[in-house]
C-alpha positions as protocol buffer text, in pm:
chain_id: "A"
residue {
  index: 1
  type: MET
  ca { x: 11459 y: 7767 z: 8721 }
}
residue {
  index: 2
  type: VAL
  ca { x: 11099 y: 7816 z: 8533 }
}
residue {
  index: 3
  type: ASN
  ca { x: 10859 y: 7593 z: 8742 }
}
residue {
  index: 4
  type: ASN
  ca { x: 10552 y: 7779 z: 8653 }
}
residue {
  index: 5
  type: LEU
  ca { x: 10349 y: 8025 z: 8475 }
}
residue {
  index: 6
  type: ASN
  ca { x: 10389 y: 8294 z: 8832 }
}
residue {
  index: 7
  type: ASP
  ca { x: 10726 y: 8195 z: 8781 }
}
residue {
  index: 8
  type: TYR
  ca { x: 10800 y: 8250 z: 8353 }
}
residue {
  index: 9
  type: GLU
  ca { x: 10608 y: 8563 z: 8364 }
}
residue {
  index: 10
  type: HIS
  ca { x: 10889 y: 8739 z: 8709 }
}
residue {
  index: 11
  type: SER
  ca { x: 11150 y: 8553 z: 8505 }
}
residue {
  index: 12
  type: GLY
  ca { x: 11208 y: 8823 z: 8271 }
}
residue {
  index: 13
  type: LYS
  ca { x: 11279 y: 9086 z: 8585 }
}
residue {
  index: 14
  type: ALA
  ca { x: 11586 y: 9290 z: 8644 }
}
residue {
  index: 15
  type: PHE
  ca { x: 11868 y: 9138 z: 8778 }
}
residue {
  index: 16
  type: THR
  ca { x: 12023 y: 9269 z: 9159 }
}
residue {
  index: 17
  type: GLN
  ca { x: 12342 y: 9452 z: 9172 }
}
residue {
  index: 18
  type: ILE
  ca { x: 12503 y: 9085 z: 9327 }
}
residue {
  index: 19
  type: GLU
  ca { x: 12330 y: 8907 z: 9033 }
}
residue {
  index: 20
  type: ALA
  ca { x: 12382 y: 9129 z: 8767 }
}
residue {
  index: 21
  type: GLY
  ca { x: 12739 y: 9057 z: 8751 }
}
residue {
  index: 22
  type: ARG
  ca { x: 12768 y: 8697 z: 8963 }
}
residue {
  index: 23
  type: PHE
  ca { x: 12559 y: 8517 z: 8659 }
}
residue {
  index: 24
  type: LEU
  ca { x: 12879 y: 8555 z: 8395 }
}
residue {
  index: 25
  type: ILE
  ca { x: 13073 y: 8374 z: 8653 }
}
residue {
  index: 26
  type: GLY
  ca { x: 12846 y: 8125 z: 8689 }
}
residue {
  index: 27
  type: PHE
  ca { x: 12780 y: 8124 z: 8289 }
}
residue {
  index: 28
  type: VAL
  ca { x: 13212 y: 8111 z: 8299 }
}
residue {
  index: 29
  type: GLN
  ca { x: 13205 y: 7808 z: 8557 }
}
residue {
  index: 30
  type: GLN
  ca { x: 12902 y: 7609 z: 8498 }
}
residue {
  index: 31
  type: LYS
  ca { x: 13099 y: 7592 z: 8107 }
}
residue {
  index: 32
  type: TYR
  ca { x: 13419 y: 7533 z: 8264 }
}
residue {
  index: 33
  type: ALA
  ca { x: 13292 y: 7244 z: 8517 }
}
residue {
  index: 34
  type: TRP
  ca { x: 13115 y: 7001 z: 8205 }
}
residue {
  index: 35
  type: PHE
  ca { x: 13345 y: 7008 z: 7940 }
}
residue {
  index: 36
  type: ASP
  ca { x: 13586 y: 6896 z: 8261 }
}
residue {
  index: 37
  type: SER
  ca { x: 13383 y: 6611 z: 8314 }
}
residue {
  index: 38
  type: GLU
  ca { x: 13192 y: 6470 z: 8039 }
}
residue {
  index: 39
  type: PHE
  ca { x: 13491 y: 6575 z: 7792 }
}
residue {
  index: 40
  type: LYS
  ca { x: 13818 y: 6635 z: 7985 }
}
residue {
  index: 41
  type: TYR
  ca { x: 13907 y: 6956 z: 7821 }
}
residue {
  index: 42
  type: ASP
  ca { x: 14229 y: 6993 z: 7827 }
}
residue {
  index: 43
  type: TYR
  ca { x: 14325 y: 7322 z: 8025 }
}
residue {
  index: 44
  type: HIS
  ca { x: 14629 y: 7296 z: 8128 }
}
residue {
  index: 45
  type: ARG
  ca { x: 14695 y: 7461 z: 7767 }
}
residue {
  index: 46
  type: LYS
  ca { x: 14871 y: 7725 z: 7689 }
}
residue {
  index: 47
  type: PRO
  ca { x: 14641 y: 8062 z: 7875 }
}
residue {
  index: 48
  type: ILE
  ca { x: 14382 y: 8213 z: 7618 }
}
residue {
  index: 49
  type: LEU
  ca { x: 14541 y: 8544 z: 7695 }
}
residue {
  index: 50
  type: SER
  ca { x: 14827 y: 8693 z: 7766 }
}
residue {
  index: 51
  type: ILE
  ca { x: 14986 y: 8644 z: 8106 }
}
residue {
  index: 52
  type: THR
  ca { x: 15033 y: 9013 z: 8166 }
}
residue {
  index: 53
  type: ASP
  ca { x: 14683 y: 9104 z: 7994 }
}
residue {
  index: 54
  type: ARG
  ca { x: 14542 y: 9381 z: 8226 }
}
residue {
  index: 55
  type: GLU
  ca { x: 14195 y: 9199 z: 8194 }
}
residue {
  index: 56
  type: TYR
  ca { x: 14353 y: 8894 z: 8324 }
}
residue {
  index: 57
  type: LEU
  ca { x: 14565 y: 8967 z: 8592 }
}
residue {
  index: 58
  type: LEU
  ca { x: 14279 y: 9189 z: 8730 }
}
residue {
  index: 59
  type: GLY
  ca { x: 14115 y: 8886 z: 8756 }
}
residue {
  index: 60
  type: ARG
  ca { x: 14336 y: 8657 z: 8920 }
}
residue {
  index: 61
  type: LEU
  ca { x: 14312 y: 8875 z: 9196 }
}
residue {
  index: 62
  type: LEU
  ca { x: 13967 y: 8908 z: 9207 }
}
residue {
  index: 63
  type: SER
  ca { x: 13988 y: 8486 z: 9200 }
}
residue {
  index: 64
  type: ILE
  ca { x: 14210 y: 8500 z: 9544 }
}
residue {
  index: 65
  type: ALA
  ca { x: 13948 y: 8775 z: 9704 }
}
residue {
  index: 66
  type: ASP
  ca { x: 13669 y: 8647 z: 9666 }
}
residue {
  index: 67
  type: THR
  ca { x: 13834 y: 8244 z: 9745 }
}
residue {
  index: 68
  type: ILE
  ca { x: 13994 y: 8351 z: 10065 }
}
residue {
  index: 69
  type: GLU
  ca { x: 13686 y: 8558 z: 10219 }
}
residue {
  index: 70
  type: TYR
  ca { x: 13404 y: 8288 z: 10098 }
}
residue {
  index: 71
  type: GLN
  ca { x: 13600 y: 8042 z: 10273 }
}
residue {
  index: 72
  type: VAL
  ca { x: 13648 y: 8234 z: 10575 }
}
residue {
  index: 73
  type: LEU
  ca { x: 13225 y: 8244 z: 10585 }
}
residue {
  index: 74
  type: LYS
  ca { x: 13152 y: 7892 z: 10521 }
}
residue {
  index: 75
  type: GLU
  ca { x: 13377 y: 7774 z: 10829 }
}
residue {
  index: 76
  type: ARG
  ca { x: 13104 y: 8014 z: 11048 }
}
residue {
  index: 77
  type: GLU
  ca { x: 12789 y: 7891 z: 10850 }
}
residue {
  index: 78
  type: ASN
  ca { x: 12631 y: 7563 z: 11029 }
}
residue {
  index: 79
  type: ASP
  ca { x: 12301 y: 7569 z: 10722 }
}
residue {
  index: 80
  type: ASP
  ca { x: 12453 y: 7524 z: 10357 }
}
residue {
  index: 81
  type: ARG
  ca { x: 12178 y: 7632 z: 10258 }
}
residue {
  index: 82
  type: VAL
  ca { x: 12288 y: 8006 z: 10370 }
}
residue {
  index: 83
  type: LYS
  ca { x: 12345 y: 8168 z: 10070 }
}
residue {
  index: 84
  type: ILE
  ca { x: 12723 y: 8249 z: 10142 }
}
residue {
  index: 85
  type: VAL
  ca { x: 12827 y: 8648 z: 9997 }
}
residue {
  index: 86
  type: THR
  ca { x: 13126 y: 8816 z: 9939 }
}
residue {
  index: 87
  type: ASN
  ca { x: 13235 y: 9187 z: 9908 }
}
residue {
  index: 88
  type: VAL
  ca { x: 13297 y: 8970 z: 9554 }
}
residue {
  index: 89
  type: ASP
  ca { x: 12999 y: 9013 z: 9455 }
}
residue {
  index: 90
  type: ARG
  ca { x: 12885 y: 9290 z: 9659 }
}
residue {
  index: 91
  type: TYR
  ca { x: 13088 y: 9494 z: 9411 }
}
residue {
  index: 92
  type: LEU
  ca { x: 13144 y: 9317 z: 9160 }
}
residue {
  index: 93
  type: ASN
  ca { x: 12940 y: 9539 z: 8873 }
}
residue {
  index: 94
  type: ALA
  ca { x: 13170 y: 9854 z: 8988 }
}
residue {
  index: 95
  type: PHE
  ca { x: 13458 y: 9667 z: 8954 }
}
residue {
  index: 96
  type: VAL
  ca { x: 13422 y: 9632 z: 8556 }
}
residue {
  index: 97
  type: TYR
  ca { x: 13372 y: 9964 z: 8509 }
}
residue {
  index: 98
  type: ARG
  ca { x: 13610 y: 10116 z: 8785 }
}
residue {
  index: 99
  type: PRO
  ca { x: 13860 y: 9809 z: 8867 }
}
residue {
  index: 100
  type: LEU
  ca { x: 14155 y: 9951 z: 9064 }
}
residue {
  index: 101
  type: ASP
  ca { x: 13949 y: 10156 z: 9269 }
}
residue {
  index: 102
  type: ILE
  ca { x: 13685 y: 9842 z: 9272 }
}
residue {
  index: 103
  type: TRP
  ca { x: 14004 y: 9643 z: 9369 }
}
residue {
  index: 104
  type: LYS
  ca { x: 14159 y: 9848 z: 9608 }
}
residue {
  index: 105
  type: ILE
  ca { x: 13788 y: 9866 z: 9804 }
}
residue {
  index: 106
  type: ILE
  ca { x: 13801 y: 9478 z: 9822 }
}
residue {
  index: 107
  type: TYR
  ca { x: 14164 y: 9397 z: 9920 }
}
residue {
  index: 108
  type: LEU
  ca { x: 14075 y: 9622 z: 10191 }
}
residue {
  index: 109
  type: HIS
  ca { x: 13747 y: 9455 z: 10359 }
}
residue {
  index: 110
  type: LEU
  ca { x: 13955 y: 9156 z: 10250 }
}
residue {
  index: 111
  type: GLN
  ca { x: 14270 y: 9217 z: 10514 }
}
residue {
  index: 112
  type: PRO
  ca { x: 14036 y: 9097 z: 10855 }
}
residue {
  index: 113
  type: TYR
  ca { x: 13947 y: 8720 z: 10605 }
}
residue {
  index: 114
  type: LEU
  ca { x: 14285 y: 8718 z: 10452 }
}
residue {
  index: 115
  type: VAL
  ca { x: 14505 y: 8694 z: 10859 }
}
residue {
  index: 116
  type: LYS
  ca { x: 14280 y: 8411 z: 10959 }
}
residue {
  index: 117
  type: SER
  ca { x: 14431 y: 8197 z: 10692 }
}
residue {
  index: 118
  type: GLU
  ca { x: 14683 y: 7928 z: 10788 }
}
residue {
  index: 119
  type: ASN
  ca { x: 14881 y: 8084 z: 10448 }
}
residue {
  index: 120
  type: TYR
  ca { x: 14889 y: 8447 z: 10529 }
}
residue {
  index: 121
  type: LYS
  ca { x: 15202 y: 8493 z: 10441 }
}
residue {
  index: 122
  type: LEU
  ca { x: 15175 y: 8238 z: 10147 }
}
residue {
  index: 123
  type: ILE
  ca { x: 14887 y: 8415 z: 9960 }
}
residue {
  index: 124
  type: ASN
  ca { x: 15011 y: 8767 z: 10065 }
}
residue {
  index: 125
  type: LEU
  ca { x: 15335 y: 8668 z: 9827 }
}
residue {
  index: 126
  type: GLU
  ca { x: 15042 y: 8519 z: 9538 }
}
residue {
  index: 127
  type: ILE
  ca { x: 14890 y: 8913 z: 9563 }
}
residue {
  index: 128
  type: ASP
  ca { x: 15212 y: 9016 z: 9478 }
}
residue {
  index: 129
  type: ASN
  ca { x: 15340 y: 8825 z: 9218 }
}
residue {
  index: 130
  type: ILE
  ca { x: 15037 y: 8893 z: 8997 }
}
residue {
  index: 131
  type: ILE
  ca { x: 15085 y: 9280 z: 9036 }
}
residue {
  index: 132
  type: ASN
  ca { x: 15441 y: 9289 z: 9033 }
}
residue {
  index: 133
  type: LEU
  ca { x: 15385 y: 9165 z: 8599 }
}
residue {
  index: 134
  type: PHE
  ca { x: 15157 y: 9463 z: 8594 }
}
residue {
  index: 135
  type: GLN
  ca { x: 15301 y: 9756 z: 8374 }
}
residue {
  index: 136
  type: VAL
  ca { x: 15306 y: 10088 z: 8481 }
}
residue {
  index: 137
  type: ASN
  ca { x: 15451 y: 10432 z: 8378 }
}
residue {
  index: 138
  type: GLN
  ca { x: 15277 y: 10675 z: 8302 }
}
residue {
  index: 139
  type: ASN
  ca { x: 15056 y: 10652 z: 8066 }
}
residue {
  index: 140
  type: THR
  ca { x: 14927 y: 10256 z: 8198 }
}
residue {
  index: 141
  type: SER
  ca { x: 14879 y: 10464 z: 8536 }
}
residue {
  index: 142
  type: ARG
  ca { x: 14522 y: 10577 z: 8402 }
}
residue {
  index: 143
  type: GLU
  ca { x: 14504 y: 10291 z: 8188 }
}
residue {
  index: 144
  type: LEU
  ca { x: 14407 y: 10044 z: 8420 }
}
residue {
  index: 145
  type: ASN
  ca { x: 14094 y: 10160 z: 8543 }
}
residue {
  index: 146
  type: LYS
  ca { x: 13936 y: 10140 z: 8229 }
}
residue {
  index: 147
  type: PRO
  ca { x: 13636 y: 10006 z: 8224 }
}
residue {
  index: 148
  type: LEU
  ca { x: 13706 y: 9570 z: 8183 }
}
residue {
  index: 149
  type: THR
  ca { x: 13512 y: 9361 z: 7832 }
}
residue {
  index: 150
  type: GLY
  ca { x: 13497 y: 8939 z: 7955 }
}
residue {
  index: 151
  type: LYS
  ca { x: 13788 y: 8853 z: 7990 }
}
residue {
  index: 152
  type: PHE
  ca { x: 13876 y: 8884 z: 8314 }
}
residue {
  index: 153
  type: LEU
  ca { x: 13635 y: 8636 z: 8343 }
}
residue {
  index: 154
  type: ILE
  ca { x: 13909 y: 8454 z: 8179 }
}
residue {
  index: 155
  type: GLY
  ca { x: 14215 y: 8525 z: 8507 }
}
residue {
  index: 156
  type: PHE
  ca { x: 13920 y: 8507 z: 8719 }
}
residue {
  index: 157
  type: SER
  ca { x: 13853 y: 8117 z: 8653 }
}
residue {
  index: 158
  type: GLN
  ca { x: 14192 y: 8042 z: 8556 }
}
residue {
  index: 159
  type: GLU
  ca { x: 14271 y: 8149 z: 8959 }
}
residue {
  index: 160
  type: LYS
  ca { x: 14025 y: 7966 z: 9015 }
}
residue {
  index: 161
  type: ARG
  ca { x: 14159 y: 7634 z: 8869 }
}
residue {
  index: 162
  type: LYS
  ca { x: 14533 y: 7688 z: 8927 }
}
residue {
  index: 163
  type: ILE
  ca { x: 14650 y: 7703 z: 8642 }
}
residue {
  index: 164
  type: GLY
  ca { x: 14982 y: 7893 z: 8491 }
}
residue {
  index: 165
  type: LYS
  ca { x: 15179 y: 7984 z: 8733 }
}
residue {
  index: 166
  type: LEU
  ca { x: 15202 y: 8408 z: 8741 }
}
residue {
  index: 167
  type: THR
  ca { x: 15564 y: 8453 z: 8808 }
}
residue {
  index: 168
  type: SER
  ca { x: 15802 y: 8710 z: 8680 }
}
residue {
  index: 169
  type: ASN
  ca { x: 16188 y: 8710 z: 8817 }
}
residue {
  index: 170
  type: ASP
  ca { x: 16208 y: 9074 z: 8673 }
}
residue {
  index: 171
  type: PRO
  ca { x: 16067 y: 9358 z: 8909 }
}
residue {
  index: 172
  type: ALA
  ca { x: 15770 y: 9559 z: 8736 }
}
residue {
  index: 173
  type: LEU
  ca { x: 15885 y: 9827 z: 9017 }
}
residue {
  index: 174
  type: ASN
  ca { x: 15909 y: 10163 z: 8774 }
}
residue {
  index: 175
  type: GLU
  ca { x: 16093 y: 10379 z: 8920 }
}
residue {
  index: 176
  type: ASN
  ca { x: 16020 y: 10699 z: 8758 }
}
residue {
  index: 177
  type: LEU
  ca { x: 15679 y: 10682 z: 8761 }
}
residue {
  index: 178
  type: MET
  ca { x: 15610 y: 11008 z: 8971 }
}
residue {
  index: 179
  type: ASP
  ca { x: 15273 y: 10939 z: 9067 }
}
residue {
  index: 180
  type: ARG
  ca { x: 15140 y: 11016 z: 9430 }
}
residue {
  index: 181
  type: ASN
  ca { x: 15011 y: 10737 z: 9536 }
}
residue {
  index: 182
  type: TYR
  ca { x: 15245 y: 10492 z: 9342 }
}
residue {
  index: 183
  type: LEU
  ca { x: 15502 y: 10666 z: 9549 }
}
residue {
  index: 184
  type: TYR
  ca { x: 15326 y: 10580 z: 9894 }
}
residue {
  index: 185
  type: GLY
  ca { x: 15286 y: 10240 z: 9796 }
}
residue {
  index: 186
  type: ARG
  ca { x: 15668 y: 10187 z: 9734 }
}
residue {
  index: 187
  type: LEU
  ca { x: 15694 y: 10386 z: 10106 }
}
residue {
  index: 188
  type: LEU
  ca { x: 15489 y: 10164 z: 10284 }
}
residue {
  index: 189
  type: ALA
  ca { x: 15644 y: 9858 z: 10120 }
}
residue {
  index: 190
  type: ILE
  ca { x: 15996 y: 9962 z: 10263 }
}
residue {
  index: 191
  type: ALA
  ca { x: 15837 y: 9953 z: 10624 }
}
residue {
  index: 192
  type: ASP
  ca { x: 15680 y: 9576 z: 10488 }
}
residue {
  index: 193
  type: VAL
  ca { x: 15987 y: 9433 z: 10470 }
}
residue {
  index: 194
  type: ILE
  ca { x: 16248 y: 9578 z: 10704 }
}
residue {
  index: 195
  type: GLU
  ca { x: 15926 y: 9447 z: 10993 }
}
residue {
  index: 196
  type: ASN
  ca { x: 15906 y: 9156 z: 10810 }
}
residue {
  index: 197
  type: ARG
  ca { x: 16243 y: 8994 z: 10793 }
}
residue {
  index: 198
  type: GLU
  ca { x: 16256 y: 9097 z: 11153 }
}
residue {
  index: 199
  type: GLN
  ca { x: 15964 y: 8851 z: 11161 }
}
residue {
  index: 200
  type: ILE
  ca { x: 16154 y: 8593 z: 10994 }
}
residue {
  index: 201
  type: ILE
  ca { x: 16433 y: 8521 z: 11198 }
}
residue {
  index: 202
  type: HIS
  ca { x: 16212 y: 8526 z: 11535 }
}
residue {
  index: 203
  type: HIS
  ca { x: 15912 y: 8293 z: 11349 }
}
residue {
  index: 204
  type: ILE
  ca { x: 15641 y: 8582 z: 11402 }
}
residue {
  index: 205
  type: LYS
  ca { x: 15387 y: 8471 z: 11155 }
}
residue {
  index: 206
  type: ARG
  ca { x: 15118 y: 8848 z: 11282 }
}
residue {
  index: 207
  type: PRO
  ca { x: 15055 y: 9118 z: 11057 }
}
residue {
  index: 208
  type: THR
  ca { x: 15353 y: 9349 z: 11028 }
}
residue {
  index: 209
  type: ASN
  ca { x: 15251 y: 9764 z: 11074 }
}
residue {
  index: 210
  type: ALA
  ca { x: 15207 y: 9784 z: 10733 }
}
residue {
  index: 211
  type: MET
  ca { x: 14913 y: 9578 z: 10691 }
}
residue {
  index: 212
  type: ARG
  ca { x: 14735 y: 9657 z: 11033 }
}
residue {
  index: 213
  type: TYR
  ca { x: 14804 y: 10042 z: 10940 }
}
residue {
  index: 214
  type: LEU
  ca { x: 14712 y: 9956 z: 10589 }
}
residue {
  index: 215
  type: SER
  ca { x: 14310 y: 10072 z: 10615 }
}
residue {
  index: 216
  type: ALA
  ca { x: 14381 y: 10386 z: 10759 }
}
residue {
  index: 217
  type: PHE
  ca { x: 14640 y: 10456 z: 10539 }
}
residue {
  index: 218
  type: ALA
  ca { x: 14501 y: 10438 z: 10181 }
}
residue {
  index: 219
  type: GLN
  ca { x: 14277 y: 10744 z: 10346 }
}
residue {
  index: 220
  type: SER
  ca { x: 14495 y: 10940 z: 10562 }
}
residue {
  index: 221
  type: PRO
  ca { x: 14858 y: 10847 z: 10381 }
}
residue {
  index: 222
  type: ASP
  ca { x: 15117 y: 11141 z: 10573 }
}
residue {
  index: 223
  type: ASP
  ca { x: 14967 y: 11106 z: 10939 }
}
residue {
  index: 224
  type: THR
  ca { x: 14969 y: 10678 z: 10895 }
}
residue {
  index: 225
  type: TRP
  ca { x: 15246 y: 10685 z: 10760 }
}
residue {
  index: 226
  type: LYS
  ca { x: 15474 y: 10876 z: 11063 }
}
residue {
  index: 227
  type: THR
  ca { x: 15198 y: 10589 z: 11264 }
}
residue {
  index: 228
  type: ILE
  ca { x: 15378 y: 10318 z: 11093 }
}
residue {
  index: 229
  type: TRP
  ca { x: 15719 y: 10489 z: 11076 }
}
residue {
  index: 230
  type: ASP
  ca { x: 15810 y: 10475 z: 11438 }
}
residue {
  index: 231
  type: ASN
  ca { x: 15600 y: 10139 z: 11539 }
}
residue {
  index: 232
  type: THR
  ca { x: 15903 y: 9995 z: 11215 }
}
residue {
  index: 233
  type: LYS
  ca { x: 16169 y: 10205 z: 11334 }
}
residue {
  index: 234
  type: LYS
  ca { x: 16285 y: 9980 z: 11663 }
}
residue {
  index: 235
  type: TYR
  ca { x: 16331 y: 9669 z: 11344 }
}
residue {
  index: 236
  type: VAL
  ca { x: 16572 y: 9861 z: 11134 }
}
residue {
  index: 237
  type: LYS
  ca { x: 16925 y: 9766 z: 11342 }
}
residue {
  index: 238
  type: SER
  ca { x: 16831 y: 9349 z: 11286 }
}
residue {
  index: 239
  type: MET
  ca { x: 16797 y: 9405 z: 10949 }
}
residue {
  index: 240
  type: SER
  ca { x: 17157 y: 9344 z: 10743 }
}
residue {
  index: 241
  type: GLN
  ca { x: 17098 y: 9556 z: 10384 }
}
residue {
  index: 242
  type: ILE
  ca { x: 16899 y: 9888 z: 10608 }
}
residue {
  index: 243
  type: SER
  ca { x: 17129 y: 10120 z: 10449 }
}
residue {
  index: 244
  type: ARG
  ca { x: 16938 y: 10048 z: 10109 }
}
residue {
  index: 245
  type: ALA
  ca { x: 16571 y: 10051 z: 10275 }
}
residue {
  index: 246
  type: LEU
  ca { x: 16660 y: 10414 z: 10450 }
}
residue {
  index: 247
  type: ASP
  ca { x: 16782 y: 10493 z: 10094 }
}
residue {
  index: 248
  type: VAL
  ca { x: 16460 y: 10426 z: 9903 }
}
residue {
  index: 249
  type: ILE
  ca { x: 16285 y: 10554 z: 10154 }
}
residue {
  index: 250
  type: ASP
  ca { x: 16518 y: 10887 z: 10142 }
}
residue {
  index: 251
  type: GLU
  ca { x: 16464 y: 10871 z: 9782 }
}
residue {
  index: 252
  type: VAL
  ca { x: 16012 y: 10803 z: 9818 }
}
residue {
  index: 253
  type: SER
  ca { x: 16001 y: 11090 z: 10038 }
}
residue {
  index: 254
  type: SER
  ca { x: 16179 y: 11370 z: 9892 }
}
residue {
  index: 255
  type: GLU
  ca { x: 15999 y: 11298 z: 9562 }
}
residue {
  index: 256
  type: LEU
  ca { x: 15711 y: 11257 z: 9758 }
}
residue {
  index: 257
  type: ARG
  ca { x: 15746 y: 11656 z: 9866 }
}
residue {
  index: 258
  type: LYS
  ca { x: 15814 y: 11833 z: 9543 }
}
residue {
  index: 259
  type: ILE
  ca { x: 15435 y: 11674 z: 9437 }
}
residue {
  index: 260
  type: GLN
  ca { x: 15230 y: 11679 z: 9748 }
}
residue {
  index: 261
  type: SER
  ca { x: 15002 y: 11912 z: 9747 }
}
residue {
  index: 262
  type: CYS
  ca { x: 14794 y: 12090 z: 10032 }
}
residue {
  index: 263
  type: GLU
  ca { x: 14606 y: 11816 z: 10043 }
}
residue {
  index: 264
  type: LYS
  ca { x: 14855 y: 11529 z: 10133 }
}
residue {
  index: 265
  type: ASN
  ca { x: 14607 y: 11319 z: 10367 }
}
residue {
  index: 266
  type: SER
  ca { x: 14393 y: 11318 z: 10104 }
}
residue {
  index: 267
  type: PRO
  ca { x: 14295 y: 10952 z: 10015 }
}
residue {
  index: 268
  type: LEU
  ca { x: 14486 y: 10703 z: 9709 }
}
residue {
  index: 269
  type: ASN
  ca { x: 14361 y: 10573 z: 9449 }
}
residue {
  index: 270
  type: GLY
  ca { x: 14429 y: 10166 z: 9386 }
}
residue {
  index: 271
  type: LEU
  ca { x: 14760 y: 10287 z: 9231 }
}
residue {
  index: 272
  type: PHE
  ca { x: 14876 y: 10285 z: 9559 }
}
residue {
  index: 273
  type: LEU
  ca { x: 14870 y: 9806 z: 9611 }
}
residue {
  index: 274
  type: LEU
  ca { x: 15048 y: 9836 z: 9302 }
}
residue {
  index: 275
  type: GLY
  ca { x: 15317 y: 10020 z: 9366 }
}
residue {
  index: 276
  type: PHE
  ca { x: 15324 y: 9866 z: 9744 }
}
residue {
  index: 277
  type: SER
  ca { x: 15339 y: 9494 z: 9548 }
}
residue {
  index: 278
  type: GLN
  ca { x: 15598 y: 9662 z: 9279 }
}
residue {
  index: 279
  type: GLN
  ca { x: 15853 y: 9790 z: 9542 }
}
residue {
  index: 280
  type: LYS
  ca { x: 15816 y: 9463 z: 9753 }
}
residue {
  index: 281
  type: SER
  ca { x: 15831 y: 9198 z: 9468 }
}
residue {
  index: 282
  type: ALA
  ca { x: 16184 y: 9386 z: 9301 }
}
residue {
  index: 283
  type: TRP
  ca { x: 16363 y: 9433 z: 9712 }
}
residue {
  index: 284
  type: TYR
  ca { x: 16294 y: 8985 z: 9739 }
}
residue {
  index: 285
  type: GLY
  ca { x: 16346 y: 9011 z: 9368 }
}
residue {
  index: 286
  type: LYS
  ca { x: 16710 y: 9183 z: 9441 }
}
residue {
  index: 287
  type: GLU
  ca { x: 16855 y: 8931 z: 9702 }
}
residue {
  index: 288
  type: GLY
  ca { x: 16736 y: 8666 z: 9512 }
}
residue {
  index: 289
  type: LYS
  ca { x: 16490 y: 8522 z: 9652 }
}
């Protein structure tokens, strides 16, 4: 707000990196709040965009990360005047230009906050359900990282208001996509599924080894996979459909060996998170979960 001439003279200066993106979200959400209170606008009509729209889905993922981190940071602060800055705030500008790569960074940074939530597994499931709606093939995998328009803000705001349940009964897993990043994500998913089965049986709520080593896996997948699998093998005997799980691991590992370069430990891009979520969704979907 401009209160005096001095404020006016400086009001035209450039936004900081955080402000440059964040003001758009404030703009959209203030309009929603106004119409909701003054005109009782009905937001529960059909979504403005298709629920499979790339930008819409990315916006909803961003909203989940922002909400979880904000809640944890808010609980730590005793002073309401302290400005809460989430990683979504920090990376919003970059997200607009390279959404899938920056989503990987935001998601990895989210993990310490996510494990503090009582609904840890449910939130992960919600993220998986959203990612399962992305259609991924050899062509679209390159398109996923294209710069965003303002449409992603619709997904962001609707997720804040929990408008529209985003689930699909049809797994979007693309078993023909021979992308190194996507394949490594699928491999990680099976380890997660195997250990998660054991946790369900014994009512354990801690993160699986796949999630504990997620950041290291993104940096050096080949070496970290060996560590994850060594820690996961002990759960294999208690899994009823272990043969199918091992078959997937063998198939994916075989494809990785075919396409693997000498830089097999080079960092993964954001596509590995799609392989991770979509493989899990496909597994549980086939089991009728």
